[in-house]
C-alpha positions, 0 to 999 in steps of 0.5 A, a space after each residue: 118693168 123698172 130699170 135704173 141704168 147707170 153711166 159716167 164712171 171712169 178712172 180720175 185723179 185725185 181732185 177731179 170731178 165725174 158726174 154719173 147718170 142714172 136713167 130710169 124707165 118703168 118709173 117717174 123720177 119725178 114721183 119717186 125717192 131716188 138714191 146713190 149708194 156705193 161699194 167699196 172692195 171688200 166694204 158694205 154697200 152704203 148710202 151717199 146721197 138721197 133726194 126725195 120726190 119733194 125735192 129734199 136732199 140728204 148726204 152722209 158726212 164724207 160727201 158733204 160739200 163735194 157731192 150734189 144729187 139731182 134729177 132732170 124729170 124731163 130726161 127722166 134721169 137721176 145725177 150725181 155730180 162728185 167734185 174733189 174726188 180722193 181714193 177713198 171715194 173709189 167704189 161701184 156706184 149704184 142707183 136706187 129707188 123704191 116703188 110699191 114696197 119693192 127695191 130696184 138697182 141698177 147695175 152699178 158704175 165704177 169709179 176709180 180715183 187715182 192719187 
């Protein structure tokens, strides 16, 4: 059974930083593409960053230079380091992966950025 558990979200002031974690079980992050999505109130869920099993990264334009996706294979955990946060980054952040054509999501962690 695949489980993804996000943590690290909290209230932070604009300009601050947070590191989100995604602890995985039932899969090995070392051989899976791992992604972070977010969903702001009243908006659709959107991709934020992705990390392939080969180590290639992709970021959407609005987080380039501010966010960094990574993973620790020994801890079987993916991370999203977020710097220089602004109120527009307020959202629930979700970890995502795929295996055998199935999509797996965590329950999300709330990030709130105050101005």
